[in-house]
Backbone as ProteinMPNN parsed JSONL, in Angstrom:
{"seq_chain_A": "MAKVTLSSEFIDESLADKARWFATLTFEQRLAWLDEWTEIILQNDPTFFERLKPDDSTFQGTVLVLRKKQR", "coords_chain_A": {"N_chain_A": [[-4.611, 28.709, -23.07], [-4.179, 26.626, -20.079], [-7.14, 25.818, -18.155], [-6.951, 26.088, -14.679], [-7.497, 23.936, -12.11], [-8.775, 23.545, -8.71], [-8.788, 20.851, -6.315], [-9.952, 18.902, -3.543], [-10.179, 16.334, -3.204], [-9.364, 12.961, -2.656], [-9.336, 11.236, -4.168], [-8.452, 12.521, -6.556], [-5.661, 13.039, -6.192], [-2.574, 12.502, -7.409], [-0.412, 9.408, -7.737], [2.043, 9.498, -6.715], [1.713, 11.8, -5.184], [0.08, 10.721, -3.059], [2.012, 8.861, -2.038], [4.048, 10.628, -0.726], [2.658, 11.855, 1.038], [1.824, 9.651, 2.466], [4.273, 8.764, 3.367], [5.11, 11.175, 5.293], [3.733, 10.05, 7.483], [4.134, 8.947, 10.841], [5.647, 5.855, 12.016], [3.691, 4.879, 13.808], [1.328, 5.715, 13.221], [1.14, 5.076, 10.418], [0.633, 2.495, 10.728], [-1.722, 2.586, 12.165], [-3.266, 3.394, 10.048], [-3.135, 1.71, 8.097], [-4.316, -0.602, 9.42], [-7.03, 0.338, 9.693], [-8.106, 0.357, 7.001], [-7.64, -2.613, 6.393], [-9.459, -3.322, 8.128], [-12.075, -2.338, 7.169], [-11.948, -3.48, 4.675], [-12.061, -6.051, 5.388], [-14.633, -6.171, 6.709], [-16.555, -5.778, 4.447], [-15.524, -7.878, 2.779], [-15.133, -10.765, 3.833], [-13.411, -12.778, 2.793], [-11.484, -11.784, 1.409], [-8.513, -11.474, 1.82], [-7.926, -14.052, 1.668], [-7.978, -14.998, -0.799], [-5.819, -13.781, -2.087], [-3.691, -15.181, -1.65], [-0.606, -16.389, -2.746], [-0.056, -18.487, -5.415], [2.149, -20.882, -4.965], [3.102, -22.494, -7.156], [3.385, -21.528, -9.591], [5.14, -19.284, -9.293], [7.743, -17.99, -10.841], [10.979, -17.349, -11.418], [13.496, -15.344, -9.76], [15.098, -15.136, -6.329], [17.085, -13.09, -4.565], [18.694, -13.27, -1.63], [19.828, -10.938, 0.367], [22.485, -10.353, 2.742], [23.549, -8.346, 5.777], [26.759, -7.418, 6.19], [28.593, -8.72, 8.918], [30.14, -7.521, 11.661]], "CA_chain_A": [[-4.368, 28.557, -21.812], [-5.051, 25.579, -19.698], [-7.534, 25.978, -17.382], [-6.294, 25.384, -13.684], [-8.459, 23.998, -11.155], [-8.049, 23.169, -7.14], [-9.514, 20.075, -5.759], [-9.444, 18.403, -2.257], [-10.664, 14.853, -3.328], [-8.478, 12.18, -2.311], [-9.142, 10.293, -5.611], [-7.787, 13.4, -7.788], [-4.278, 13.197, -5.875], [-1.466, 10.942, -7.982], [0.213, 8.147, -6.865], [3.23, 10.183, -5.905], [1.263, 12.687, -4.224], [-0.276, 10.009, -1.978], [2.954, 7.807, -1.602], [4.717, 11.648, -0.335], [1.719, 11.844, 2.296], [1.932, 8.553, 3.406], [6.067, 8.682, 3.779], [4.996, 11.937, 6.233], [3.316, 9.541, 8.499], [4.808, 8.253, 11.627], [5.354, 4.423, 11.969], [2.521, 4.555, 14.453], [0.41, 6.541, 12.154], [0.966, 4.17, 9.079], [0.102, 1.146, 11.042], [-2.951, 2.431, 12.42], [-4.185, 3.807, 8.571], [-3.49, 0.253, 7.336], [-5.137, -1.358, 10.456], [-8.108, 0.822, 9.475], [-8.26, -0.099, 5.807], [-7.617, -3.853, 6.621], [-10.69, -3.757, 8.991], [-12.848, -1.928, 5.917], [-11.918, -4.312, 3.661], [-12.457, -7.325, 5.746], [-15.998, -6.013, 7.226], [-16.909, -5.992, 3.15], [-15.48, -8.942, 2.07], [-14.109, -11.262, 4.854], [-12.584, -13.857, 2.391], [-10.55, -10.926, 0.649], [-7.49, -11.95, 1.434], [-7.831, -15.719, 1.017], [-7.979, -14.944, -2.197], [-4.502, -13.105, -2.176], [-2.616, -15.972, -1.074], [0.018, -16.722, -3.743], [0.076, -20.288, -5.647], [3.672, -21.119, -5.352], [3.445, -23.61, -8.136], [3.148, -20.617, -10.933], [6.192, -18.628, -9.112], [8.683, -17.922, -11.724], [11.676, -15.924, -11.399], [14.599, -15.515, -9.018], [15.194, -14.531, -5.28], [17.859, -12.896, -4.051], [18.923, -12.937, -0.13], [21.022, -10.275, 0.857], [22.557, -10.143, 4.293], [24.704, -7.441, 5.757], [28.031, -7.995, 6.919], [28.753, -8.739, 10.446], [31.393, -6.836, 12.064]], "C_chain_A": [[-4.971, 27.542, -21.127], [-5.877, 26.36, -18.565], [-6.985, 25.386, -15.836], [-7.55, 25.209, -12.702], [-7.977, 23.412, -9.515], [-9.23, 21.859, -6.538], [-8.829, 19.566, -4.495], [-9.958, 16.919, -1.929], [-9.305, 14.103, -3.472], [-8.333, 11.492, -4.026], [-8.265, 11.187, -6.581], [-6.05, 13.451, -7.78], [-3.567, 12.027, -7.074], [-1.11, 10.3, -7.117], [1.109, 8.697, -6.226], [2.739, 11.067, -4.972], [0.828, 11.661, -2.829], [0.983, 9.24, -1.407], [3.742, 9.372, -0.487], [3.804, 11.943, 0.876], [1.929, 10.816, 2.962], [3.41, 8.68, 3.985], [6.221, 9.744, 4.872], [4.534, 11.322, 7.429], [4.543, 8.829, 9.591], [4.579, 6.752, 11.323], [4.075, 4.18, 12.794], [1.041, 4.797, 13.711], [-0.053, 5.486, 10.877], [0.302, 2.853, 9.309], [-1.709, 1.207, 11.161], [-4.027, 2.851, 10.935], [-4.198, 2.6, 7.947], [-4.369, -0.391, 7.928], [-6.423, -0.997, 9.969], [-8.636, 0.345, 8.088], [-8.329, -1.5, 5.681], [-9.308, -4.14, 7.143], [-11.803, -3.602, 7.81], [-13.179, -2.85, 5.35], [-12.462, -5.855, 4.225], [-13.871, -7.129, 6.182], [-17.131, -6.369, 5.756], [-16.737, -7.393, 2.395], [-14.383, -9.821, 2.969], [-13.204, -12.515, 4.237], [-11.729, -12.956, 1.508], [-9.265, -11.316, 0.213], [-6.961, -13.468, 1.176], [-7.66, -15.998, -0.519], [-6.609, -14.527, -2.894], [-3.435, -14.2, -2.33], [-1.834, -16.524, -2.682], [0.171, -18.103, -4.244], [1.474, -20.506, -6.0], [4.184, -22.345, -6.596], [3.664, -22.7, -9.329], [4.462, -19.629, -10.494], [7.274, -18.809, -10.287], [9.56, -16.991, -11.762], [12.812, -16.28, -10.136], [14.635, -14.646, -7.653], [16.287, -14.327, -4.744], [17.985, -12.421, -2.527], [19.9, -11.833, -0.281], [21.107, -10.279, 2.299], [23.514, -8.995, 4.595], [25.483, -7.818, 6.591], [28.101, -7.658, 8.492], [29.878, -8.082, 10.788], [32.189, -7.396, 13.446]], "O_chain_A": [[-6.168, 27.344, -21.34], [-5.418, 27.393, -18.077], [-6.597, 24.218, -15.823], [-8.411, 26.069, -12.514], [-6.872, 22.912, -9.309], [-10.427, 22.11, -6.4], [-7.623, 19.657, -4.262], [-10.118, 16.421, -0.815], [-8.364, 14.465, -4.178], [-7.347, 11.381, -4.754], [-7.443, 10.654, -7.326], [-5.304, 13.725, -8.72], [-4.063, 10.959, -7.435], [-1.342, 10.436, -5.916], [1.115, 8.463, -5.017], [3.331, 11.136, -3.894], [1.271, 11.906, -1.707], [0.931, 8.994, -0.202], [3.966, 9.011, 0.668], [4.443, 12.35, 1.846], [2.249, 10.959, 4.142], [3.533, 8.679, 5.21], [7.236, 9.609, 5.555], [4.822, 11.891, 8.481], [5.596, 8.314, 9.212], [3.658, 6.342, 10.617], [3.378, 3.232, 12.434], [-0.001, 4.141, 13.73], [-1.189, 5.196, 10.501], [-0.368, 2.218, 8.495], [-2.593, 0.498, 10.68], [-5.236, 2.636, 10.849], [-5.169, 2.313, 7.247], [-5.293, -0.856, 7.261], [-7.14, -1.972, 9.746], [-9.778, -0.113, 8.134], [-9.122, -1.846, 4.805], [-10.115, -4.935, 6.661], [-12.419, -4.613, 7.471], [-14.338, -3.261, 5.297], [-13.146, -6.63, 3.556], [-14.494, -8.173, 5.985], [-18.187, -6.994, 5.853], [-17.55, -7.907, 1.628], [-13.16, -9.69, 2.907], [-12.43, -13.159, 4.945], [-11.137, -13.644, 0.677], [-8.824, -11.487, -0.924], [-5.925, -13.878, 0.653], [-7.297, -16.991, -1.15], [-6.322, -14.859, -4.044], [-2.449, -14.079, -3.058], [-2.516, -16.985, -3.598], [0.558, -18.931, -3.419], [1.925, -20.348, -7.134], [5.286, -22.856, -6.796], [4.26, -23.292, -10.229], [4.926, -19.083, -11.494], [7.582, -19.968, -10.566], [9.227, -15.847, -12.074], [12.902, -17.414, -9.666], [14.241, -13.484, -7.747], [16.784, -15.354, -4.283], [17.479, -11.357, -2.168], [20.782, -11.936, -1.134], [20.122, -10.227, 3.035], [24.287, -8.663, 3.696], [25.185, -8.443, 7.609], [27.759, -6.635, 9.083], [30.747, -8.154, 9.92], [33.232, -6.858, 13.818]]}, "name": "protein", "num_of_chains": 1, "seq": "MAKVTLSSEFIDESLADKARWFATLTFEQRLAWLDEWTEIILQNDPTFFERLKPDDSTFQGTVLVLRKKQR"}
């Protein structure tokens, strides 16, 4: 029989559990949460987002543009 454990640690939650929690937040709460994490990241590494800029010359793929029909 498997041993059942209970944890309240954020790290122990699955990605699906975290996504469900995030989906329960209001739009304002989501923005506030993302703003807090962005601030923490930039305090620790001010150049973090500069390294994430995509190099357009390496993009290989197709972009599909969808438009809603106008009535």
